[in-house]
LUMBA-486004 format. One record per residue (C-alpha): chain; z, x, y; residue number from 1. Coordinates in Angstrom, 3 decimals. Example, Ala and Ser with C-alpha at 12.3 -4.5 7.8 and 13.67 -1.06 7.14 Angstrom:
BEGIN
@unit A | up 7.800 | east 12.300 | north -4.500 | pos 1
@unit A | up 7.140 | east 13.670 | north -1.060 | pos 2
END
This chain:
BEGIN
@unit A | up 2.432 | east -156.619 | north -53.884 | pos 1
@unit A | up 4.765 | east -158.545 | north -56.171 | pos 2
@unit A | up 8.334 | east -159.197 | north -55.090 | pos 3
@unit A | up 11.175 | east -157.800 | north -57.194 | pos 4
@unit A | up 13.931 | east -160.255 | north -58.096 | pos 5
@unit A | up 16.304 | east -159.296 | north -55.293 | pos 6
@unit A | up 13.508 | east -159.482 | north -52.717 | pos 7
@unit A | up 12.354 | east -162.796 | north -54.157 | pos 8
@unit A | up 15.851 | east -164.225 | north -53.725 | pos 9
@unit A | up 16.386 | east -162.731 | north -50.264 | pos 10
@unit A | up 12.992 | east -163.983 | north -49.042 | pos 11
@unit A | up 13.837 | east -167.478 | north -50.307 | pos 12
@unit A | up 17.256 | east -167.422 | north -48.615 | pos 13
@unit A | up 15.889 | east -166.198 | north -45.280 | pos 14
@unit A | up 13.089 | east -168.750 | north -45.337 | pos 15
@unit A | up 15.472 | east -171.619 | north -46.129 | pos 16
@unit A | up 18.006 | east -170.669 | north -43.464 | pos 17
@unit A | up 15.274 | east -170.483 | north -40.798 | pos 18
@unit A | up 14.388 | east -174.166 | north -41.368 | pos 19
@unit A | up 16.009 | east -176.949 | north -39.295 | pos 20
@unit A | up 19.269 | east -178.595 | north -40.418 | pos 21
@unit A | up 19.676 | east -176.595 | north -43.630 | pos 22
@unit A | up 23.043 | east -176.228 | north -45.304 | pos 23
@unit A | up 23.965 | east -174.215 | north -48.339 | pos 24
@unit A | up 26.863 | east -174.102 | north -50.744 | pos 25
@unit A | up 27.753 | east -173.417 | north -54.358 | pos 26
@unit A | up 28.699 | east -176.893 | north -55.621 | pos 27
@unit A | up 27.867 | east -176.355 | north -59.300 | pos 28
@unit A | up 28.874 | east -172.781 | north -60.140 | pos 29
@unit A | up 29.459 | east -169.531 | north -58.229 | pos 30
@unit A | up 26.111 | east -168.232 | north -59.518 | pos 31
@unit A | up 23.969 | east -171.042 | north -58.051 | pos 32
@unit A | up 23.354 | east -170.944 | north -54.308 | pos 33
@unit A | up 22.125 | east -174.454 | north -53.353 | pos 34
@unit A | up 20.193 | east -175.188 | north -50.138 | pos 35
@unit A | up 19.951 | east -178.740 | north -48.806 | pos 36
@unit A | up 18.567 | east -180.750 | north -45.918 | pos 37
@unit A | up 20.317 | east -184.047 | north -45.108 | pos 38
@unit A | up 22.280 | east -183.682 | north -48.348 | pos 39
@unit A | up 19.145 | east -183.342 | north -50.524 | pos 40
@unit A | up 18.514 | east -180.179 | north -52.566 | pos 41
@unit A | up 15.276 | east -178.273 | north -51.950 | pos 42
@unit A | up 16.143 | east -174.752 | north -53.186 | pos 43
@unit A | up 18.423 | east -173.218 | north -55.815 | pos 44
@unit A | up 18.873 | east -169.447 | north -55.933 | pos 45
@unit A | up 20.413 | east -168.029 | north -59.116 | pos 46
@unit A | up 22.772 | east -165.139 | north -58.366 | pos 47
@unit A | up 22.812 | east -163.739 | north -61.881 | pos 48
@unit A | up 21.666 | east -160.070 | north -61.731 | pos 49
@unit A | up 20.062 | east -160.414 | north -65.162 | pos 50
@unit A | up 18.103 | east -163.521 | north -64.103 | pos 51
@unit A | up 16.841 | east -163.289 | north -60.530 | pos 52
@unit A | up 15.089 | east -166.616 | north -60.034 | pos 53
@unit A | up 14.686 | east -169.434 | north -57.544 | pos 54
@unit A | up 13.951 | east -173.107 | north -58.208 | pos 55
@unit A | up 12.039 | east -175.323 | north -55.735 | pos 56
@unit A | up 10.713 | east -178.880 | north -55.545 | pos 57
@unit A | up 6.946 | east -179.162 | north -56.025 | pos 58
@unit A | up 4.301 | east -181.896 | north -56.305 | pos 59
@unit A | up 3.595 | east -182.409 | north -60.045 | pos 60
@unit A | up -0.097 | east -181.425 | north -59.899 | pos 61
@unit A | up 0.638 | east -178.331 | north -57.828 | pos 62
@unit A | up 3.532 | east -177.449 | north -60.149 | pos 63
@unit A | up 1.248 | east -177.569 | north -63.208 | pos 64
@unit A | up -1.333 | east -175.400 | north -61.450 | pos 65
@unit A | up 1.284 | east -172.822 | north -60.430 | pos 66
@unit A | up 2.701 | east -172.648 | north -63.974 | pos 67
@unit A | up -0.821 | east -172.092 | north -65.358 | pos 68
@unit A | up -1.700 | east -169.514 | north -62.692 | pos 69
@unit A | up 1.453 | east -167.341 | north -62.840 | pos 70
@unit A | up 3.353 | east -166.201 | north -65.917 | pos 71
@unit A | up 6.488 | east -165.813 | north -63.758 | pos 72
@unit A | up 6.478 | east -169.492 | north -62.730 | pos 73
@unit A | up 7.882 | east -171.995 | north -65.200 | pos 74
@unit A | up 8.829 | east -175.685 | north -65.106 | pos 75
@unit A | up 12.092 | east -176.168 | north -63.188 | pos 76
@unit A | up 15.150 | east -174.693 | north -64.841 | pos 77
@unit A | up 17.824 | east -177.136 | north -63.750 | pos 78
@unit A | up 16.021 | east -180.263 | north -62.634 | pos 79
@unit A | up 13.124 | east -182.602 | north -63.494 | pos 80
@unit A | up 10.486 | east -180.289 | north -64.923 | pos 81
@unit A | up 7.625 | east -182.345 | north -63.464 | pos 82
@unit A | up 8.871 | east -182.032 | north -59.878 | pos 83
@unit A | up 10.528 | east -178.606 | north -59.846 | pos 84
@unit A | up 9.347 | east -175.081 | north -60.628 | pos 85
@unit A | up 11.251 | east -171.847 | north -61.191 | pos 86
@unit A | up 9.879 | east -168.579 | north -59.827 | pos 87
@unit A | up 10.885 | east -165.201 | north -61.209 | pos 88
@unit A | up 9.711 | east -161.711 | north -60.319 | pos 89
@unit A | up 6.347 | east -160.729 | north -61.726 | pos 90
@unit A | up 2.616 | east -160.383 | north -61.098 | pos 91
@unit A | up 1.379 | east -162.484 | north -58.186 | pos 92
@unit A | up 4.846 | east -163.466 | north -56.922 | pos 93
@unit A | up 4.487 | east -162.310 | north -53.338 | pos 94
@unit A | up 6.576 | east -162.809 | north -50.235 | pos 95
@unit A | up 3.963 | east -165.243 | north -48.938 | pos 96
@unit A | up 4.022 | east -167.291 | north -52.170 | pos 97
@unit A | up 7.827 | east -167.464 | north -52.055 | pos 98
@unit A | up 7.886 | east -168.466 | north -48.388 | pos 99
@unit A | up 5.272 | east -171.168 | north -48.932 | pos 100
@unit A | up 7.086 | east -172.507 | north -52.013 | pos 101
@unit A | up 10.380 | east -172.823 | north -50.115 | pos 102
@unit A | up 8.739 | east -174.399 | north -47.045 | pos 103
@unit A | up 6.726 | east -176.830 | north -49.184 | pos 104
@unit A | up 9.864 | east -177.824 | north -51.085 | pos 105
@unit A | up 11.712 | east -178.431 | north -47.809 | pos 106
@unit A | up 8.793 | east -180.508 | north -46.478 | pos 107
@unit A | up 8.687 | east -182.633 | north -49.656 | pos 108
@unit A | up 12.367 | east -183.472 | north -49.267 | pos 109
@unit A | up 12.138 | east -184.118 | north -45.512 | pos 110
@unit A | up 9.123 | east -186.434 | north -45.804 | pos 111
@unit A | up 11.118 | east -188.667 | north -48.150 | pos 112
@unit A | up 14.123 | east -188.901 | north -45.822 | pos 113
@unit A | up 14.685 | east -191.871 | north -43.530 | pos 114
@unit A | up 12.955 | east -191.155 | north -40.204 | pos 115
@unit A | up 16.230 | east -190.485 | north -38.348 | pos 116
@unit A | up 16.918 | east -187.445 | north -40.575 | pos 117
@unit A | up 13.528 | east -185.773 | north -40.222 | pos 118
@unit A | up 13.783 | east -182.536 | north -38.261 | pos 119
@unit A | up 10.446 | east -180.877 | north -38.682 | pos 120
END
């Protein structure tokens, strides 16, 4: 079953907040909820009711495959389009896909941190 926009966003938020050492704020605009680990962004949730999307970090090859596989996944909205993807509600966007995308994004950021900041 596909996730509607509000469920997509809530699933992403819950997943992010369950991960170790995550902080979140709205440093850019009140409509962008930004999640970080050790000061590095791994998830952006857009709080615009007309555009219910999330943006996550992704390996370039996996990002291309996801964009080709799902019409509701596009190159990252706000960041480097090779390393970030944006997920919106639509066919194939399931709770599991959202959870995995957020966890994978977190892991990509953590694995690039100095060893003393790794929590997972």
